[in-house]
C-alpha atoms as one frame of an Amber mdcrd trajectory, in Angstrom:
protein
  47.866 159.455 127.910  48.941 163.028 127.226  52.096 161.894 125.447  50.080
 159.634 123.167  47.810 162.538 122.213  50.805 164.729 121.468  52.309 162.024
 119.260  48.986 161.597 117.424  48.771 165.363 116.878  52.299 165.443 115.463
  51.519 162.547 113.135  48.339 164.316 111.989  50.351 167.471 111.284  52.901
 165.556 109.207  50.117 163.857 107.259  48.535 167.251 106.638  51.816 168.489
 105.196  51.957 165.441 102.936  48.372 166.010 101.855  49.274 169.539 100.784
  51.656 168.074  98.215  48.835 166.103  96.544  46.501 169.044  95.974  46.017
 170.026  92.339  46.833 173.724  92.573  45.795 174.322  88.955  42.196 173.408
  89.825  41.262 174.003  93.465  37.648 172.883  93.050  36.024 170.534  95.546
  35.347 167.888  92.902  39.024 167.512  92.031  40.526 167.753  95.534  37.747
 166.405  97.754  39.810 163.683  99.421  42.706 166.065 100.038  40.436 168.691
 101.584  38.787 166.073 103.789  42.228 164.901 104.878  43.189 168.445 105.851
  39.931 168.976 107.755  40.394 165.677 109.565  43.946 166.617 110.529  42.825
 169.944 111.947  40.053 168.267 113.944  42.452 165.666 115.354  44.969 168.323
 116.405  42.316 170.545 118.016  40.809 167.561 119.822  44.192 166.419 121.133
  45.019 169.889 122.450  41.587 170.343 124.044  41.738 166.884 125.581  45.161
 167.548 127.102  43.966 170.841 128.563  40.849 169.175 129.977  42.935 166.437
 131.573  45.224 169.067 133.133  42.240 170.894 134.619  40.797 167.662 136.009
  44.120 166.765 137.629  44.398 170.257 139.100  40.863 170.071 140.518  41.528
 166.628 141.999  44.620 167.935 143.796  42.673 170.849 145.264  40.019 168.593
 146.773
């Protein structure tokens, strides 16, 4: 399961990079770039969740071995 989360995080990062190319840098207002900003926020949330989830799973496995 950890490998799948890592792959999803990498895909989210690549999509974030692609989203950066679609931003209208002449007008950075929310009304013009709302979908791009939401895409970036979603990518960050996915990456943070994948990292946290992997760390949580590691801790659970470590605790199970100790018991």
